[in-house]
N, C-alpha and C positions, 0 to 999 in steps of 0.2 A: 909340164903342160902350161901353156901361156895363160889360159883362162882360169887357172886355179891360183888362189892367193892364200897366204898364211893368215889365219883368222883366229888365233888363240884368245883374242879378247872378246869374241862373239859367242853367243850361246842361243840355244832354243830352250824355252821354258814350256813345260807341259802342265796344263791346268785343267781340272774338270769342274763343271758347273751343273746345277740341277736341271737347267732348261736353257732354251735359246735366248730368252729375254735376259736372264742373268749373264749369259755368255757375252751377249752384245753389250751390255752395260759395262762389264769388266773390260772388254776389248776397247771400247770407246775411251774409257778413262785412262787406260794404259797408253794408248796412242796420243790422246790429247795432252797428257802429262809428259810425253817424250820418254816414258819408261819402256816403250816398245816402238819399233819402226812399223811393225805390221803384226796383226793377229789373225790367224786362220781359225775359223769356227767350223768344226766338223758337224756331221750328222749325229743322230742319237746313237749312243753306245750302251751296251748292257754292262753293268759293273757288279761283281760279286766280291764281297769283302767281309772281314770280321770287324764288328764294331761293338765295343763294350761286352765282349764275350759271346756274341750271337753272330751267326752267318747271315748276312743281309744281301739283298739283290735289288738293283734299281736301275732306272734309265738316267743317263747323264749325257752331257755334251762335252766334247774334248776341244780344247783350245791349244794351238801351237803359236807361241810368242817368239818373235825374232827380236833379240836385244843384245846388250853388251853385258859381259860378266860383272863389270863394276856396278851395274844397276840392279843386280839380282836381289840384294838385301832390301832395297827400297821398293822394288816391284813386289816382293813377297809380303812386305808390311802393308802395301796398298791393297793387294788382293785380300789379305786377311781382314782388313778394315771394311772392305766392300762386300765380302762374300757371306752368304747366309749360313754356310757350314761352320760348325764349331772348329773343325780341323780341315781346312781346304787343302787339296792336293796342289802343290807347287813344287815341281822338280825340274832340274836343268841338265842339259846335255851340251857338251862342247861342239861348236861348228869347226870342223877340221879343214875346211876349204870351200871354195865356191867361185862363182863368177865375180871377177874383180869389180866390175861396175856395180853389181848388186851389193857386194860387201861394203863398198864405199858409201853407197846410198844408206845402208843399214846404220853405219857409223854416223853419218851426217844427220839422220833423222832422230838419233838418240843422243845427240850432243847437247 
């Protein structure tokens, strides 16, 4: 398929935040510092998790971050420094393909 490109150096990072204000602050910092080309901020989600031996539930906001694999360690450290959680969620997934122009843009914006 012509519009698909090999993109093994690109990833999506998934991050959760306690509210939209924190999500926007994280997103802005990551894009300004070129650790991300783009961050999508979703609506409110409900999370159920075990924390320090107790089942907890709460509202959070999900962020989807488009970046390069080589930036993941720096991105993770930056999120940890800015995030109010003791243990913020930062996990990554490989991007296996996509529109060539978009993938080029993603690389250029995180160079």
